[in-house]
C-alpha positions, 0 to 999 in steps of 0.5 A: 443272409438274415436267416443266417444272422438270426441263427447266430443270434439264437445260438449266442442267446442260448449260451447266455440263457444257460448261465441264468440271470438277467441279460442286458444288451447294449448297442445292438444295432437297433436300426437294422438288426433289431427285429432279428434280436427282438424275436430271438430274445422274446423266445428265450426271456421274459419280460423284455424292456426296450431302453431308449436314450434320447439325445439332441442329434445336433449336439451329438454331431458337435461333440464329434466335431470337437473330438470329445468322443474318443480319440478319433482324429476326425468324425465320420459324420461331417454334416450336422444335417446328415446327422439329424437325418441319420438320428431320425432314421434310426429312431423311426425304425426303432419305433416301427418295430418295437411298437407295443413293447414295454419301453423306458425312455431316458434323457441323455442329459441326466447321464451327462450331469450325473452318471451315478444319478442317471444310472440310479434312475435307470436301475430303479425303472428297470426293477419296477419293469422287471419286478425284481432287484438288480445288482448295482452297476459300477458308474465309472465303468460306463462311457462318459456322455458328451457335454456341449458348451454351446447348443446350436441355435436352430428351429430344428431343435424345437421340432425334434423335441416334439418328435422325441415326445412322439417317439417316447409316448407311452400310450397308444396315441393314434396321432403320434403313430400317424405322424411317424408313419408319414415321416417314415414314408418321407425318409424312404425317398431317394436323396437325391432322386436317381435322375438328379446327380449332385455335381462336385460344386454343390453343397450337399449339406444345404440339401440335407438341411432343406430335406430335414426341414421338409421332413419335420414339417410333415410331423404333426403333433398335438399342440401344447397350449398355454394354461389360463386360470379360471379367474382369468377366463372369468375376467375375460368374459366380463371384459368382453361383455363390457367392451365387446372386445372379442380377442383374449389377451393370452400371453404366448398363445400360438397361431394354430393352423389346421391343414386340410391336406398336409401332403399337398404342396399348398401345405408348404406355402400356406402352413409350413412357411407361415409357421417358420416365419412367425417363429422367426419373429419369436411368435409361437405357431403350430399346426395339426391336420384336420384328421388329427382335429377329429381326435382332439379335444377342442376345449384344450385349444387356447390360441391367439388365432386359428387359421383353417387351410382348405379344410372340409366341413365335418363335425370336428370343424363345426365344434372348433368354430363353436369353441372359437366363437365362445372363447372369442378367438378369431378364426380365419379360412385360408383358400389359395385357389378359386375352388369355392365357386360351384357355378364356375365349375358347373359352367366348365370354367375350371378345365381339369374339373370339367374333364373328370367323370361326373361322380368326381365333378359332383364331389368337387361341386359339393366341396366348393359349397362346403368351402363357401359355407366355412368362408362365410362363417369365418371371422376373415378369409386369407388369399394369396392374390388380389384377384382371388381376394376379389372373388372371396369378398363375394362370400366374406367381406373381411379378406386379407391377402398374404402372398405365398412365399418361400422358406429360408431352406429354399433360398439357400438351395436356390443360391447353390444352384444359381451360383453354377447355372451360368457356367458355359453350356454346350446344349444351346438355350433351354426353355422350360415349363414346370407343369407339375401335375397333369391339371395344366394341360389346357394352360400348356395348350395356349403356348404349344403353337408358338413354342413349336414354331420357335423350336423348329425355327432354331434347332439349338433351342431345347425344351424341358418339361417337368411333371406329368403333363401328357405330350401325346396330343402334340406328337409331330408338332414338337420336335422330339430331339429337342424335347426333354421330359423330367418327372415330378420331383420333391419340392427340395429338388425343384430349385435344381431343376429350375436352374437348368432352364435358361428361360422359364415359361408360365402359360395360363388360360385366360379365366377367373380360375387362372387369373386368381392363381399365385405366381409360384412359378415366377418367384421360384424360378427367379430365386435361381436367377432364371427369367420368365415369360408369363401370360399377361393376367392381372397377377403377373401384370401387377408383378412383372414390369415388362422388360425389367424383371420379366416379359409378358405375353398377351397373345401367341404372337407375343409369346413367339416374339418374347421367346425369340428375344430372350433366346438370342440375348444372353445379356438380357436373360441375365439382367432380367433374372437378376432383377426378378430375384432381387424383387422376389427375395424382398417380396416373398420371403416367409420371414417378411410375409409373417408380419402380415399375420400379426395384422390380421383382423380380430 
């Protein structure tokens, strides 16, 4: 089919070429047929210039909704979030197949304010690109650009602006290319995944909004730091010498996060959510990956505070430490797991590492030593739990606890699924465990015996496992007819999965590593109103008041008793889930947690 379309395009262009002169193609279905057009055009015409007009996606949606485009009675796109995704999708495809081509980028508002002036600029740019004079175009003959009286207030606007900048980069910026390729991969995932069907009661707009937020959170960019005059720099140096005051008084300087692995889920909790929370407070914040830092001139960095999240040692990080110390900018190291203690690893205290091949274990040991050195060199450390903070203080005495939290989009998604989860069900009571990756096999082993006894004792009980944990060792112990497997899902789909539970299970080993882990599995289930039974370790004993907002288990007997109690008392499940949600919304919202960053030590 593509070959037939390409042949038709070639035939049409042959007719145009015979007529001579310049050829201007408008609205040539760039997202899908663009590659076919470009190949045929380049075979017949030189030079080729791609003209790209950038406009706010949400503004375009609003214009459609108000009926300001044409005489359409109703817009074909009925969701601003879907409009954003569609716009990004098309522009990413355009960037993908026109990379390296000569391109002119124009802003939509130039035409909206003055079509004549906008056309003049376009003609002048094209004349320079084509190196020949172009005939004048009749302004009234061009479509009128939509104008929007009141822009939609949204954090997406700021992120989209930076994506626009990346798309319109004239140079071969490797960082922008990496950003777009990563974003492109995210857009290829099904929305939603095939095994997750949205029911008629669901608000798909909320899902698209959350997915867009997740998508743009992976789009890194070179942060734009405020300029500081030479006179101001000299004055700050004198001030530091006199008062020994290390922090610069930089107006509007941002918090800068350096992310060691943006693809990891910890990036959401320790980088993306804090940034959203800080921006909500009106505080500028941005991030770049450790990979981008390698290509970035650290002398351009002029931040209020720099926070490294799970970064490895390298020359770029060393240069960043040196620059921050010279400029008096506080630099912190953020760590969310006990992966900086090589001694515990060597003793087999972290199960999933102990089961790795020796070469991979050695890499973890070396990484632990690197984390430890960076923690010691930092001005302060950040951890999500008190238990982990106690371990971190053995390396750096300045440790602050800032819990992991959830973003506004996750709360909105959770509210959608929470509103539907108490509808009558015909499949009995469902226990659930969101294991995630296979690294939690030893955790699940602490629960499997009382779980199996409960399932065999009550045939109407079901058990759902989300993730890639291997159940083969328990073949014959867990009744297959009562076990449901669900694959590891995107984070924007997690609330949907958790809302299918009646009881959320949080098994953990009793070990320093597990004791230091963040209570993610508790508060994400609580947001959809699902009560939890958790191991009674230091973190959960501090968070859960037994019988009020959840249940605690100290032994296999208590696991069994708690499962029976909740499985047979729907009113108790409802009460515990509601109280857990109330507590977690007040404690773990990213907007509230952001205030903790404003109190970080200098």
